[in-house]
N, C-alpha and C positions, 0 to 999 in steps of 0.2 A: 317416578318422581325422585326417589332416593338416588338412582343412577345419575340423573340429571344434576343433582346437587353435588355428587362426588366428581362428576366430569368438570363442572364449573370450578370447584375447589382445586382440582388437579391442574387445570389450565391456568388458574390464577397463581398457583405456586410456581409453575413454569415461568411465568412472566416475571415474578419476583426473583427467581433464581437466575434468570438471564435477562438483564435489562435491555439487551439488544433487541429482543423480540418485541418488547414494549415500545422501543424507540425506532424501530425500522420505519414505521410510517412517518415519523417526524423527520428522520434523516432523508427519506425519499422525498418528502415535501420541500426540503431545502435545495434539491437539485434544480439548477437552472443553467442555461447556456450549455457549455461543454459538459458540465456535470450531469446533464440528462443522460449521458452515456454510461454513468456509473450504475452498475447493477449492485443493488444492496440485497444481500442474502437474507432470507427469512430466519435462518439459523446459521451459526458459525460453522465453517468448514475446516477440517484438519488440513495442515500444510505439510509439505515434504520435509523430511528430516535430513535430506541430502546436504552435504557441505558445499560451500562456495568459497572462493579464495578472497581473503581480506586484503586490504591495501598492503599489509606487511608480508603477504604471502602465506600466512597461517590460515587454517581452516576456520570458517565461521558457519553457524547454522541459524536459520530464522528464529529458532527457539531461544537463542542467546539474547534476544531482544524482548523477551517476555517481561511484562510489567509496564511496557510503553505502548502507546498507539504508534504503529509503524506503517509508513507509506513506502512500499517496496516498488521500485521502478526498474523494469527490465528494459535495457536500451542497448544501442550499438553505435560505434563511431560512424558507420556508413548510413545511418538512419536519419533522413532529412526531417521527419516529424519530431524525432528525438531532439534535434538541434533547436527546433522551435520551442519545445516544451521545457527543456532543461533549465532555462533561466527562471521559469515560474516555479519549478520545484525548489530551486535555490532560494527564491524569495519566501516560499512557504517555510522552509527550514529556518531562514533568518528570523521570521516572525514567531514561529511556534516551537522551534527546536530546543531541546533540553532534556531533563530527566523523564518527562512524561510523553514526549513525542520526538520522532526522528524520521527523516527522509533517508531511505536506504537505497542507494543506486547500485545496480548490478549490471555490468556490461556483459552481455551473453554472446558467446561465439568468439570468433577471432577478432580481438581488439588489442593490438600491441600497446603496451604501457605508454610509449611516447605519443601515439595517436590519441589515446584517451586523455592524456594531459593537455595536448594541443586542442582537442575538442572542448574541454572545460575552459581553457584559457580564452579561446575564441568566443565562447558563450558567456564569458564573464563570471564563471562559477568557481568559487574558491572555498565553499563550505559544505560540499558533498563528498562522500567517500568514493574512491575508485576501486570498488570491489569487482570481481570478475567471476564468471561462470564459463570458462573457456570451452568446455566440452558440451555446453548447453544441457547438462544433466538436470540441474535444478529447474531450469526453464521448462524443459520437457515434462518433468514431474509435476510442475505447477500448471501445465496446460497452456503455456505461452506458445502461440502459433505464429504470431506476427509481432512487430515492434512499433511503437512502445506498448507495453502493458504495465498497468499500475494496479497493485493489490494493496488493500488496506487490511492490516492485522489488528485485532483487539489486544487488550492487555494480557490475554491468555495465549497469545501467539496464534490465534485462529483467524482465518480469512473471513471478513465480514462484508467486503465489497471488492469490486473489480471494474476497471475501466480499460477497454481496449482502444488503442489509438491515442493520439496526442490530445492534450487538454490544457487549459489555462488553470494551473493548480494554485494560482494566487488570485483568482477571481473572488468576488464577494461570496458566491455560492460555495466554492471550495473551502474558503476560510470559515464560513458558517458551519459547514459539515465537520471540519476538523475541531472547531471550537465546541460543537455539540458533543462530539465523541470524547473530547477531553473533560467535559463537564460530567460525564457519566461516572 
């Protein structure tokens, strides 16, 4: 009996210490349409500390964005599903972007800057960053095997969800998920 009480108390403390565990079921319940492909982790996962190149050419790290909910999208200029998805990521950034949330786009592999700019112009995107991972080091470390892949990071910079393939990131379901994460 005493062990059972201690186990219950320990588990309850874990839920208080990590609200994601308590809200995993709620976030999972918000998944509809394309968002059904979103795998929500039961516990946050550490992410790579490898650098990627910022728009200005300087090194950035995923940890630089701690304090925000971050939607990291790995894409490439040659990726047809990426072309379909990018405007929805832009719309999500337009609606939620700010101090608490950002869409972080990282072109992985060979993506010449002029091709990236043309890609964004043709997709009507003017509010997302043109970061790169030219050697695919970060993408490999993050387990990105195909494109696009989108990873959601919590405010501590840990991965809490992942979607492989394209999705409508401005759908009612996606917006509800982001709103719920921001409310935590």
